[in-house]
N, CA, C and O atoms as a Tripos MOL2 file, in Angstrom:
@<TRIPOS>MOLECULE
protein
  276   275    69     0     0
PROTEIN
NO_CHARGES

@<TRIPOS>ATOM
      1 N           1.1930   -0.9360   -0.5130 N.3       1 UNK1
      2 CA          0.1990   -0.0730   -0.1960 C.3       1 UNK1
      3 C           0.8550    1.3050    0.3780 C.2       1 UNK1
      4 O           0.5470    2.4680    0.1180 O.2       1 UNK1
      5 N           1.8050    0.8200    1.1970 N.am      2 UNK2
      6 CA          2.7210    2.5860    0.8630 C.3       2 UNK2
      7 C           3.3960    2.5830   -0.3260 C.2       2 UNK2
      8 O           4.1330    3.5670   -0.2650 O.2       2 UNK2
      9 N           3.6330    1.7820   -1.8480 N.am      3 UNK3
     10 CA          4.5500    1.8550   -3.2900 C.3       3 UNK3
     11 C           3.2350    2.7690   -3.4480 C.2       3 UNK3
     12 O           3.4520    3.9080   -3.8610 O.2       3 UNK3
     13 N           1.9520    2.4370   -3.1840 N.am      4 UNK4
     14 CA          1.2820    3.3700   -4.6910 C.3       4 UNK4
     15 C           0.8890    4.8160   -4.2100 C.2       4 UNK4
     16 O           0.6360    5.7520   -4.9690 O.2       4 UNK4
     17 N           0.8690    4.8730   -2.4430 N.am      5 UNK5
     18 CA          1.2990    6.4330   -2.2650 C.3       5 UNK5
     19 C           2.4150    6.8640   -2.7180 C.2       5 UNK5
     20 O           2.4450    7.5090   -3.7650 O.2       5 UNK5
     21 N           3.6460    6.5540   -1.9350 N.am      6 UNK6
     22 CA          5.0400    7.2310   -2.4750 C.3       6 UNK6
     23 C           5.0230    7.2830   -4.2470 C.2       6 UNK6
     24 O           5.7820    7.9820   -4.9190 O.2       6 UNK6
     25 N           4.2160    6.5820   -4.6590 N.am      7 UNK7
     26 CA          3.9590    6.7220   -6.2520 C.3       7 UNK7
     27 C           2.9220    8.1230   -6.6460 C.2       7 UNK7
     28 O           3.1050    9.1010   -7.3710 O.2       7 UNK7
     29 N           1.4980    7.5680   -5.5840 N.am      8 UNK8
     30 CA          1.0590    8.7100   -7.0030 C.3       8 UNK8
     31 C           1.9060   10.5120   -5.6220 C.2       8 UNK8
     32 O           1.7740   11.6440   -6.0860 O.2       8 UNK8
     33 N           2.3290   10.4160   -4.7560 N.am      9 UNK9
     34 CA          3.1760   11.4760   -4.9470 C.3       9 UNK9
     35 C           3.9870   11.8410   -5.0600 C.2       9 UNK9
     36 O           4.3690   12.9190   -4.6050 O.2       9 UNK9
     37 N           5.0000   10.5570   -6.1770 N.am     10 UNK10
     38 CA          5.5960   11.0720   -7.4540 C.3      10 UNK10
     39 C           5.2770   11.8130   -8.8060 C.2      10 UNK10
     40 O           5.8940   12.6300   -9.4890 O.2      10 UNK10
     41 N           4.3070   11.3140   -8.8850 N.am     11 UNK11
     42 CA          3.4270   12.0270  -10.2760 C.3      11 UNK11
     43 C           2.7650   13.2720  -10.2050 C.2      11 UNK11
     44 O           2.4960   14.0600  -11.1110 O.2      11 UNK11
     45 N           2.4020   13.3670   -8.2320 N.am     12 UNK12
     46 CA          1.8840   15.0980   -7.9650 C.3      12 UNK12
     47 C           2.8900   15.7680   -8.0120 C.2      12 UNK12
     48 O           2.7340   16.9020   -8.4660 O.2      12 UNK12
     49 N           4.3850   15.3390   -7.5480 N.am     13 UNK13
     50 CA          5.6000   16.3980   -7.7190 C.3      13 UNK13
     51 C           5.3980   16.6410   -9.0770 C.2      13 UNK13
     52 O           4.4190   17.3190   -9.3900 O.2      13 UNK13
     53 N           5.9760   16.3090   -9.7480 N.am     14 UNK14
     54 CA          6.0120   16.3230  -11.2270 C.3      14 UNK14
     55 C           4.9770   17.6220  -11.4300 C.2      14 UNK14
     56 O           5.1780   18.8300  -11.5570 O.2      14 UNK14
     57 N           3.7140   16.7510  -11.3970 N.am     15 UNK15
     58 CA          3.0270   17.9860  -12.1360 C.3      15 UNK15
     59 C           2.9270   18.5820  -11.0620 C.2      15 UNK15
     60 O           3.5100   17.5700  -10.6730 O.2      15 UNK15
     61 N           2.7910   19.1610  -10.2320 N.am     16 UNK16
     62 CA          3.7350   20.9130   -9.6140 C.3      16 UNK16
     63 C           4.9750   21.0810   -9.6330 C.2      16 UNK16
     64 O           5.1770   22.2600   -9.3400 O.2      16 UNK16
     65 N           6.2880   20.3500   -9.8890 N.am     17 UNK17
     66 CA          7.0310   20.9980  -10.7160 C.3      17 UNK17
     67 C           6.4990   21.6050  -12.4450 C.2      17 UNK17
     68 O           6.4700   22.7910  -12.7730 O.2      17 UNK17
     69 N           6.2830   20.9230  -12.9600 N.am     18 UNK18
     70 CA          5.3550   21.3700  -13.9040 C.3      18 UNK18
     71 C           4.7330   22.8460  -14.3500 C.2      18 UNK18
     72 O           4.8280   23.7810  -15.1440 O.2      18 UNK18
     73 N           4.1990   22.4420  -13.4900 N.am     19 UNK19
     74 CA          3.3460   24.0130  -13.1020 C.3      19 UNK19
     75 C           4.3270   25.5120  -13.6800 C.2      19 UNK19
     76 O           5.5010   25.7030  -13.9940 O.2      19 UNK19
     77 N           3.0500   26.3750  -13.5910 N.am     20 UNK20
     78 CA          3.6790   28.2300  -14.4790 C.3      20 UNK20
     79 C           4.2320   28.8310  -13.1380 C.2      20 UNK20
     80 O           5.2810   29.4130  -13.4160 O.2      20 UNK20
     81 N           3.9310   28.9370  -11.6790 N.am     21 UNK21
     82 CA          3.9050   29.8090  -10.8790 C.3      21 UNK21
     83 C           4.9150   28.9410   -9.5560 C.2      21 UNK21
     84 O           5.0150   27.7250   -9.7200 O.2      21 UNK21
     85 N           5.7350   29.6420   -8.1120 N.am     22 UNK22
     86 CA          5.5840   28.8850   -7.3320 C.3      22 UNK22
     87 C           4.4140   28.4640   -6.5910 C.2      22 UNK22
     88 O           4.7320   27.5000   -5.8940 O.2      22 UNK22
     89 N           3.4510   28.7070   -6.4730 N.am     23 UNK23
     90 CA          2.2240   29.0020   -5.5170 C.3      23 UNK23
     91 C           1.4510   27.5660   -6.1400 C.2      23 UNK23
     92 O           1.0900   26.5150   -5.6110 O.2      23 UNK23
     93 N           1.3900   28.2410   -7.8850 N.am     24 UNK24
     94 CA         -0.0560   27.2150   -7.8180 C.3      24 UNK24
     95 C           1.1500   26.1020   -8.0620 C.2      24 UNK24
     96 O           1.1260   25.9060   -9.2770 O.2      24 UNK24
     97 N           2.0020   25.4320   -7.5850 N.am     25 UNK25
     98 CA          3.1730   24.2390   -7.8820 C.3      25 UNK25
     99 C           2.9290   23.3450   -6.5090 C.2      25 UNK25
    100 O           3.0000   22.1230   -6.3770 O.2      25 UNK25
    101 N           2.5150   24.7070   -5.2090 N.am     26 UNK26
    102 CA          2.3990   24.3490   -4.2700 C.3      26 UNK26
    103 C           1.3010   23.6270   -4.0470 C.2      26 UNK26
    104 O           1.3740   22.4500   -3.6940 O.2      26 UNK26
    105 N           0.1890   24.2440   -4.2270 N.am     27 UNK27
    106 CA         -1.3770   24.4380   -4.1390 C.3      27 UNK27
    107 C          -1.3970   23.4640   -5.4350 C.2      27 UNK27
    108 O          -2.5410   23.5740   -5.8750 O.2      27 UNK27
    109 N          -1.0050   22.9780   -5.8780 N.am     28 UNK28
    110 CA         -1.1720   22.0660   -6.6680 C.3      28 UNK28
    111 C          -0.3940   19.9050   -6.2150 C.2      28 UNK28
    112 O          -0.6910   18.8170   -6.7080 O.2      28 UNK28
    113 N           0.4160   20.2420   -5.3130 N.am     29 UNK29
    114 CA          1.2990   19.1910   -4.6100 C.3      29 UNK29
    115 C           0.0270   19.3250   -2.9670 C.2      29 UNK29
    116 O          -0.8630   18.5030   -2.7510 O.2      29 UNK29
    117 N           0.2600   20.2770   -2.2740 N.am     30 UNK30
    118 CA         -0.9820   20.1800   -0.9300 C.3      30 UNK30
    119 C          -2.1380   19.5950   -1.2040 C.2      30 UNK30
    120 O          -2.3940   18.4560   -0.8130 O.2      30 UNK30
    121 N          -3.4210   20.7340   -2.3060 N.am     31 UNK31
    122 CA         -4.1870   19.8610   -2.2460 C.3      31 UNK31
    123 C          -5.1400   18.7740   -3.1150 C.2      31 UNK31
    124 O          -6.2520   18.2490   -3.0540 O.2      31 UNK31
    125 N          -3.3270   18.8100   -4.4000 N.am     32 UNK32
    126 CA         -4.0780   17.8380   -4.6050 C.3      32 UNK32
    127 C          -2.9250   15.6190   -4.6290 C.2      32 UNK32
    128 O          -3.2660   14.5220   -5.0700 O.2      32 UNK32
    129 N          -1.6440   16.1290   -3.8960 N.am     33 UNK33
    130 CA         -1.5070   14.7430   -3.0360 C.3      33 UNK33
    131 C          -0.9440   14.1570   -1.8110 C.2      33 UNK33
    132 O          -0.5890   12.9860   -1.6790 O.2      33 UNK33
    133 N          -0.8830   15.4000   -0.6380 N.am     34 UNK34
    134 CA         -0.6280   15.5430    0.3680 C.3      34 UNK34
    135 C          -2.6310   15.1800    0.8560 C.2      34 UNK34
    136 O          -3.4190   14.2620    1.0870 O.2      34 UNK34
    137 N          -2.5480   16.4160    0.7730 N.am     35 UNK35
    138 CA         -4.4260   15.8420    1.3120 C.3      35 UNK35
    139 C          -5.2950   14.5040    0.9690 C.2      35 UNK35
    140 O          -5.5500   13.5420    1.6930 O.2      35 UNK35
    141 N          -5.6000   14.7270   -0.1520 N.am     36 UNK36
    142 CA         -6.5310   12.8190   -0.6650 C.3      36 UNK36
    143 C          -5.3090   12.2890   -0.5610 C.2      36 UNK36
    144 O          -5.6330   11.1060   -0.6580 O.2      36 UNK36
    145 N          -3.7230   12.2690   -0.3920 N.am     37 UNK37
    146 CA         -3.1780   11.0220    0.2800 C.3      37 UNK37
    147 C          -3.0920   10.8210    1.7430 C.2      37 UNK37
    148 O          -2.5910    9.7470    2.0770 O.2      37 UNK37
    149 N          -3.4450   11.5670    2.6300 N.am     38 UNK38
    150 CA         -3.7800   11.3820    3.9440 C.3      38 UNK38
    151 C          -5.1280   11.0610    4.0630 C.2      38 UNK38
    152 O          -5.4050   10.0750    4.7450 O.2      38 UNK38
    153 N          -5.9800   11.6640    3.5610 N.am     39 UNK39
    154 CA         -7.3700   11.1090    3.9810 C.3      39 UNK39
    155 C          -7.0110    9.5320    3.5790 C.2      39 UNK39
    156 O          -6.6630    8.7650    4.4770 O.2      39 UNK39
    157 N          -7.0990    9.1270    2.3560 N.am     40 UNK40
    158 CA         -6.6660    7.9060    1.7680 C.3      40 UNK40
    159 C          -6.0980    6.6920    2.6440 C.2      40 UNK40
    160 O          -6.3070    5.4820    2.7380 O.2      40 UNK40
    161 N          -5.1010    7.8470    3.3560 N.am     41 UNK41
    162 CA         -5.0160    6.8400    4.1360 C.3      41 UNK41
    163 C          -5.1920    6.4970    5.5880 C.2      41 UNK41
    164 O          -4.8590    5.5170    6.2550 O.2      41 UNK41
    165 N          -6.0400    8.0010    5.9610 N.am     42 UNK42
    166 CA         -6.4320    7.6910    6.6730 C.3      42 UNK42
    167 C          -8.0490    6.7090    6.5950 C.2      42 UNK42
    168 O          -8.8150    6.5920    7.5510 O.2      42 UNK42
    169 N          -8.2110    6.2410    5.5320 N.am     43 UNK43
    170 CA         -9.7600    5.4970    5.2910 C.3      43 UNK43
    171 C          -9.3310    4.3830    5.8810 C.2      43 UNK43
    172 O          -9.7010    3.9790    6.9830 O.2      43 UNK43
    173 N          -8.4870    3.8320    5.1070 N.am     44 UNK44
    174 CA         -6.9460    2.6600    4.0510 C.3      44 UNK44
    175 C          -6.6670    1.8570    6.3010 C.2      44 UNK44
    176 O          -6.4190    0.7630    6.8070 O.2      44 UNK44
    177 N          -6.8680    2.9400    6.6890 N.am     45 UNK45
    178 CA         -5.5770    1.9060    8.3160 C.3      45 UNK45
    179 C          -6.5920    2.3990    9.4250 C.2      45 UNK45
    180 O          -6.2140    2.4280   10.5960 O.2      45 UNK45
    181 N          -8.0400    2.8390    9.0350 N.am     46 UNK46
    182 CA         -9.5320    2.7310   10.2470 C.3      46 UNK46
    183 C          -9.4640    1.1490   10.5830 C.2      46 UNK46
    184 O          -9.4160    0.6740   11.7180 O.2      46 UNK46
    185 N          -9.4690    0.5330    9.5350 N.am     47 UNK47
    186 CA         -9.4180   -1.2650   10.1010 C.3      47 UNK47
    187 C          -8.5460   -1.9210   11.2420 C.2      47 UNK47
    188 O          -8.6980   -2.8640   12.0180 O.2      47 UNK47
    189 N          -7.3990   -0.8310   10.9410 N.am     48 UNK48
    190 CA         -5.7050   -1.1990   11.5660 C.3      48 UNK48
    191 C          -6.0670   -0.8190   12.8020 C.2      48 UNK48
    192 O          -5.9660   -1.5670   13.7750 O.2      48 UNK48
    193 N          -6.4350    0.1590   12.8450 N.am     49 UNK49
    194 CA         -6.7400    0.5650   14.3390 C.3      49 UNK49
    195 C          -7.8640   -0.0100   14.9300 C.2      49 UNK49
    196 O          -7.9910   -0.3040   16.1190 O.2      49 UNK49
    197 N          -8.6540   -0.1500   14.0490 N.am     50 UNK50
    198 CA        -10.1700   -0.6300   15.3880 C.3      50 UNK50
    199 C         -10.0050   -1.9720   15.6030 C.2      50 UNK50
    200 O         -10.8130   -2.4720   16.3850 O.2      50 UNK50
    201 N          -8.4940   -3.2840   14.7270 N.am     51 UNK51
    202 CA         -8.0330   -3.6750   15.8790 C.3      51 UNK51
    203 C          -7.2640   -3.7780   16.5340 C.2      51 UNK51
    204 O          -7.0950   -4.8760   17.0640 O.2      51 UNK51
    205 N          -6.2310   -2.4700   16.8950 N.am     52 UNK52
    206 CA         -5.4290   -2.4700   17.7420 C.3      52 UNK52
    207 C          -5.5090   -2.0070   18.8940 C.2      52 UNK52
    208 O          -4.5980   -2.0700   19.7190 O.2      52 UNK52
    209 N          -6.8900   -1.3580   19.1260 N.am     53 UNK53
    210 CA         -7.6060   -0.7530   20.3590 C.3      53 UNK53
    211 C          -8.2940   -1.4810   21.2520 C.2      53 UNK53
    212 O          -8.6720   -1.3190   22.4120 O.2      53 UNK53
    213 N          -8.4230   -2.9670   19.8140 N.am     54 UNK54
    214 CA         -9.8590   -3.9230   20.7430 C.3      54 UNK54
    215 C          -9.3550   -5.1260   21.2990 C.2      54 UNK54
    216 O          -8.8690   -6.0200   20.6060 O.2      54 UNK54
    217 N          -9.5140   -5.1940   23.1780 N.am     55 UNK55
    218 CA         -8.4250   -6.2940   23.9760 C.3      55 UNK55
    219 C          -8.8510   -7.1080   22.7270 C.2      55 UNK55
    220 O          -9.8550   -6.9480   22.0330 O.2      55 UNK55
    221 N          -7.1190   -8.6870   22.5080 N.am     56 UNK56
    222 CA         -7.2580   -9.3010   22.5270 C.3      56 UNK56
    223 C          -7.5150  -10.5170   23.7860 C.2      56 UNK56
    224 O          -6.6240  -10.9500   24.5180 O.2      56 UNK56
    225 N          -8.1070  -10.6840   23.7990 N.am     57 UNK57
    226 CA         -9.0930  -11.9610   24.2110 C.3      57 UNK57
    227 C          -7.7010  -13.2180   24.2990 C.2      57 UNK57
    228 O          -7.0230  -13.3410   25.3190 O.2      57 UNK57
    229 N          -7.5040  -13.9670   23.1710 N.am     58 UNK58
    230 CA         -6.4600  -15.1890   23.3030 C.3      58 UNK58
    231 C          -4.7990  -14.9640   24.1540 C.2      58 UNK58
    232 O          -3.8820  -15.7800   24.2580 O.2      58 UNK58
    233 N          -4.9090  -13.3420   24.7370 N.am     59 UNK59
    234 CA         -3.8360  -13.0110   25.0640 C.3      59 UNK59
    235 C          -3.5960  -12.5020   26.7770 C.2      59 UNK59
    236 O          -4.1160  -11.4100   27.0070 O.2      59 UNK59
    237 N          -2.7840  -13.2480   28.1440 N.am     60 UNK60
    238 CA         -3.6610  -12.3410   29.2480 C.3      60 UNK60
    239 C          -3.0300  -10.6760   28.7910 C.2      60 UNK60
    240 O          -2.0630  -10.2340   28.1700 O.2      60 UNK60
    241 N          -3.8080  -10.3180   29.2630 N.am     61 UNK61
    242 CA         -3.8770   -8.7800   30.0750 C.3      61 UNK61
    243 C          -2.4630   -9.4140   31.0150 C.2      61 UNK61
    244 O          -2.2960  -10.4630   31.6380 O.2      61 UNK61
    245 N          -1.6240   -8.2620   30.7680 N.am     62 UNK62
    246 CA         -0.1590   -7.8170   32.7270 C.3      62 UNK62
    247 C          -1.0600   -8.4550   33.7460 C.2      62 UNK62
    248 O          -2.2520   -8.7220   33.5890 O.2      62 UNK62
    249 N          -0.6030   -8.5830   34.4070 N.am     63 UNK63
    250 CA         -1.2640   -9.2660   36.3500 C.3      63 UNK63
    251 C          -2.1950  -10.0030   36.4440 C.2      63 UNK63
    252 O          -2.7450  -10.3960   37.4740 O.2      63 UNK63
    253 N          -2.5390  -10.3450   34.8950 N.am     64 UNK64
    254 CA         -4.4260  -11.6330   34.7800 C.3      64 UNK64
    255 C          -3.9400  -12.6620   34.8520 C.2      64 UNK64
    256 O          -4.5930  -13.4590   34.1790 O.2      64 UNK64
    257 N          -2.6890  -13.3370   35.5600 N.am     65 UNK65
    258 CA         -2.5810  -14.5200   35.5250 C.3      65 UNK65
    259 C          -3.0640  -15.5640   36.6230 C.2      65 UNK65
    260 O          -3.0390  -15.1360   37.7770 O.2      65 UNK65
    261 N          -3.5050  -16.8830   36.4330 N.am     66 UNK66
    262 CA         -4.2160  -17.4870   37.8730 C.3      66 UNK66
    263 C          -2.8820  -17.8380   39.0210 C.2      66 UNK66
    264 O          -3.2570  -18.6620   39.8550 O.2      66 UNK66
    265 N          -1.9230  -17.5380   39.1540 N.am     67 UNK67
    266 CA         -1.2100  -18.0740   40.1670 C.3      67 UNK67
    267 C          -1.5550  -16.7670   41.0310 C.2      67 UNK67
    268 O          -1.7270  -15.5990   40.6830 O.2      67 UNK67
    269 N          -1.5990  -17.5250   42.5530 N.am     68 UNK68
    270 CA         -1.6770  -17.3290   43.4680 C.3      68 UNK68
    271 C          -1.1030  -17.6510   44.5520 C.2      68 UNK68
    272 O          -1.2360  -18.7270   45.1340 O.2      68 UNK68
    273 N          -0.1990  -16.4140   45.0000 N.am     69 UNK69
    274 CA          1.1420  -15.8410   46.4850 C.3      69 UNK69
    275 C           0.4980  -17.5890   47.0190 C.2      69 UNK69
    276 O           0.9070  -18.1060   48.0590 O.2      69 UNK69
@<TRIPOS>BOND
     1     1     2 1
     2     2     3 1
     3     3     4 2
     4     3     5 am
     5     5     6 1
     6     6     7 1
     7     7     8 2
     8     7     9 am
     9     9    10 1
    10    10    11 1
    11    11    12 2
    12    11    13 am
    13    13    14 1
    14    14    15 1
    15    15    16 2
    16    15    17 am
    17    17    18 1
    18    18    19 1
    19    19    20 2
    20    19    21 am
    21    21    22 1
    22    22    23 1
    23    23    24 2
    24    23    25 am
    25    25    26 1
    26    26    27 1
    27    27    28 2
    28    27    29 am
    29    29    30 1
    30    30    31 1
    31    31    32 2
    32    31    33 am
    33    33    34 1
    34    34    35 1
    35    35    36 2
    36    35    37 am
    37    37    38 1
    38    38    39 1
    39    39    40 2
    40    39    41 am
    41    41    42 1
    42    42    43 1
    43    43    44 2
    44    43    45 am
    45    45    46 1
    46    46    47 1
    47    47    48 2
    48    47    49 am
    49    49    50 1
    50    50    51 1
    51    51    52 2
    52    51    53 am
    53    53    54 1
    54    54    55 1
    55    55    56 2
    56    55    57 am
    57    57    58 1
    58    58    59 1
    59    59    60 2
    60    59    61 am
    61    61    62 1
    62    62    63 1
    63    63    64 2
    64    63    65 am
    65    65    66 1
    66    66    67 1
    67    67    68 2
    68    67    69 am
    69    69    70 1
    70    70    71 1
    71    71    72 2
    72    71    73 am
    73    73    74 1
    74    74    75 1
    75    75    76 2
    76    75    77 am
    77    77    78 1
    78    78    79 1
    79    79    80 2
    80    79    81 am
    81    81    82 1
    82    82    83 1
    83    83    84 2
    84    83    85 am
    85    85    86 1
    86    86    87 1
    87    87    88 2
    88    87    89 am
    89    89    90 1
    90    90    91 1
    91    91    92 2
    92    91    93 am
    93    93    94 1
    94    94    95 1
    95    95    96 2
    96    95    97 am
    97    97    98 1
    98    98    99 1
    99    99   100 2
   100    99   101 am
   101   101   102 1
   102   102   103 1
   103   103   104 2
   104   103   105 am
   105   105   106 1
   106   106   107 1
   107   107   108 2
   108   107   109 am
   109   109   110 1
   110   110   111 1
   111   111   112 2
   112   111   113 am
   113   113   114 1
   114   114   115 1
   115   115   116 2
   116   115   117 am
   117   117   118 1
   118   118   119 1
   119   119   120 2
   120   119   121 am
   121   121   122 1
   122   122   123 1
   123   123   124 2
   124   123   125 am
   125   125   126 1
   126   126   127 1
   127   127   128 2
   128   127   129 am
   129   129   130 1
   130   130   131 1
   131   131   132 2
   132   131   133 am
   133   133   134 1
   134   134   135 1
   135   135   136 2
   136   135   137 am
   137   137   138 1
   138   138   139 1
   139   139   140 2
   140   139   141 am
   141   141   142 1
   142   142   143 1
   143   143   144 2
   144   143   145 am
   145   145   146 1
   146   146   147 1
   147   147   148 2
   148   147   149 am
   149   149   150 1
   150   150   151 1
   151   151   152 2
   152   151   153 am
   153   153   154 1
   154   154   155 1
   155   155   156 2
   156   155   157 am
   157   157   158 1
   158   158   159 1
   159   159   160 2
   160   159   161 am
   161   161   162 1
   162   162   163 1
   163   163   164 2
   164   163   165 am
   165   165   166 1
   166   166   167 1
   167   167   168 2
   168   167   169 am
   169   169   170 1
   170   170   171 1
   171   171   172 2
   172   171   173 am
   173   173   174 1
   174   174   175 1
   175   175   176 2
   176   175   177 am
   177   177   178 1
   178   178   179 1
   179   179   180 2
   180   179   181 am
   181   181   182 1
   182   182   183 1
   183   183   184 2
   184   183   185 am
   185   185   186 1
   186   186   187 1
   187   187   188 2
   188   187   189 am
   189   189   190 1
   190   190   191 1
   191   191   192 2
   192   191   193 am
   193   193   194 1
   194   194   195 1
   195   195   196 2
   196   195   197 am
   197   197   198 1
   198   198   199 1
   199   199   200 2
   200   199   201 am
   201   201   202 1
   202   202   203 1
   203   203   204 2
   204   203   205 am
   205   205   206 1
   206   206   207 1
   207   207   208 2
   208   207   209 am
   209   209   210 1
   210   210   211 1
   211   211   212 2
   212   211   213 am
   213   213   214 1
   214   214   215 1
   215   215   216 2
   216   215   217 am
   217   217   218 1
   218   218   219 1
   219   219   220 2
   220   219   221 am
   221   221   222 1
   222   222   223 1
   223   223   224 2
   224   223   225 am
   225   225   226 1
   226   226   227 1
   227   227   228 2
   228   227   229 am
   229   229   230 1
   230   230   231 1
   231   231   232 2
   232   231   233 am
   233   233   234 1
   234   234   235 1
   235   235   236 2
   236   235   237 am
   237   237   238 1
   238   238   239 1
   239   239   240 2
   240   239   241 am
   241   241   242 1
   242   242   243 1
   243   243   244 2
   244   243   245 am
   245   245   246 1
   246   246   247 1
   247   247   248 2
   248   247   249 am
   249   249   250 1
   250   250   251 1
   251   251   252 2
   252   251   253 am
   253   253   254 1
   254   254   255 1
   255   255   256 2
   256   255   257 am
   257   257   258 1
   258   258   259 1
   259   259   260 2
   260   259   261 am
   261   261   262 1
   262   262   263 1
   263   263   264 2
   264   263   265 am
   265   265   266 1
   266   266   267 1
   267   267   268 2
   268   267   269 am
   269   269   270 1
   270   270   271 1
   271   271   272 2
   272   271   273 am
   273   273   274 1
   274   274   275 1
   275   275   276 2
@<TRIPOS>SUBSTRUCTURE
     1 UNK1         2 RESIDUE 1 A UNK
     2 UNK2         6 RESIDUE 1 A UNK
     3 UNK3        10 RESIDUE 1 A UNK
     4 UNK4        14 RESIDUE 1 A UNK
     5 UNK5        18 RESIDUE 1 A UNK
     6 UNK6        22 RESIDUE 1 A UNK
     7 UNK7        26 RESIDUE 1 A UNK
     8 UNK8        30 RESIDUE 1 A UNK
     9 UNK9        34 RESIDUE 1 A UNK
    10 UNK10       38 RESIDUE 1 A UNK
    11 UNK11       42 RESIDUE 1 A UNK
    12 UNK12       46 RESIDUE 1 A UNK
    13 UNK13       50 RESIDUE 1 A UNK
    14 UNK14       54 RESIDUE 1 A UNK
    15 UNK15       58 RESIDUE 1 A UNK
    16 UNK16       62 RESIDUE 1 A UNK
    17 UNK17       66 RESIDUE 1 A UNK
    18 UNK18       70 RESIDUE 1 A UNK
    19 UNK19       74 RESIDUE 1 A UNK
    20 UNK20       78 RESIDUE 1 A UNK
    21 UNK21       82 RESIDUE 1 A UNK
    22 UNK22       86 RESIDUE 1 A UNK
    23 UNK23       90 RESIDUE 1 A UNK
    24 UNK24       94 RESIDUE 1 A UNK
    25 UNK25       98 RESIDUE 1 A UNK
    26 UNK26      102 RESIDUE 1 A UNK
    27 UNK27      106 RESIDUE 1 A UNK
    28 UNK28      110 RESIDUE 1 A UNK
    29 UNK29      114 RESIDUE 1 A UNK
    30 UNK30      118 RESIDUE 1 A UNK
    31 UNK31      122 RESIDUE 1 A UNK
    32 UNK32      126 RESIDUE 1 A UNK
    33 UNK33      130 RESIDUE 1 A UNK
    34 UNK34      134 RESIDUE 1 A UNK
    35 UNK35      138 RESIDUE 1 A UNK
    36 UNK36      142 RESIDUE 1 A UNK
    37 UNK37      146 RESIDUE 1 A UNK
    38 UNK38      150 RESIDUE 1 A UNK
    39 UNK39      154 RESIDUE 1 A UNK
    40 UNK40      158 RESIDUE 1 A UNK
    41 UNK41      162 RESIDUE 1 A UNK
    42 UNK42      166 RESIDUE 1 A UNK
    43 UNK43      170 RESIDUE 1 A UNK
    44 UNK44      174 RESIDUE 1 A UNK
    45 UNK45      178 RESIDUE 1 A UNK
    46 UNK46      182 RESIDUE 1 A UNK
    47 UNK47      186 RESIDUE 1 A UNK
    48 UNK48      190 RESIDUE 1 A UNK
    49 UNK49      194 RESIDUE 1 A UNK
    50 UNK50      198 RESIDUE 1 A UNK
    51 UNK51      202 RESIDUE 1 A UNK
    52 UNK52      206 RESIDUE 1 A UNK
    53 UNK53      210 RESIDUE 1 A UNK
    54 UNK54      214 RESIDUE 1 A UNK
    55 UNK55      218 RESIDUE 1 A UNK
    56 UNK56      222 RESIDUE 1 A UNK
    57 UNK57      226 RESIDUE 1 A UNK
    58 UNK58      230 RESIDUE 1 A UNK
    59 UNK59      234 RESIDUE 1 A UNK
    60 UNK60      238 RESIDUE 1 A UNK
    61 UNK61      242 RESIDUE 1 A UNK
    62 UNK62      246 RESIDUE 1 A UNK
    63 UNK63      250 RESIDUE 1 A UNK
    64 UNK64      254 RESIDUE 1 A UNK
    65 UNK65      258 RESIDUE 1 A UNK
    66 UNK66      262 RESIDUE 1 A UNK
    67 UNK67      266 RESIDUE 1 A UNK
    68 UNK68      270 RESIDUE 1 A UNK
    69 UNK69      274 RESIDUE 1 A UNK
């Protein structure tokens, strides 16, 4: 997935470099590259964040062992 993100940034960087003004190039890079890419990675990464937040019932938590002193 990260190779697609890197390729997208590369293409948008080339498009921004071909722009006629510096301000236009920066705006093209931010609104055509960084913004949509950040949104895409946030949306695609949501299931992984949910899995990481959910406690796993298969592994014991720290201090939840059955040993008694």
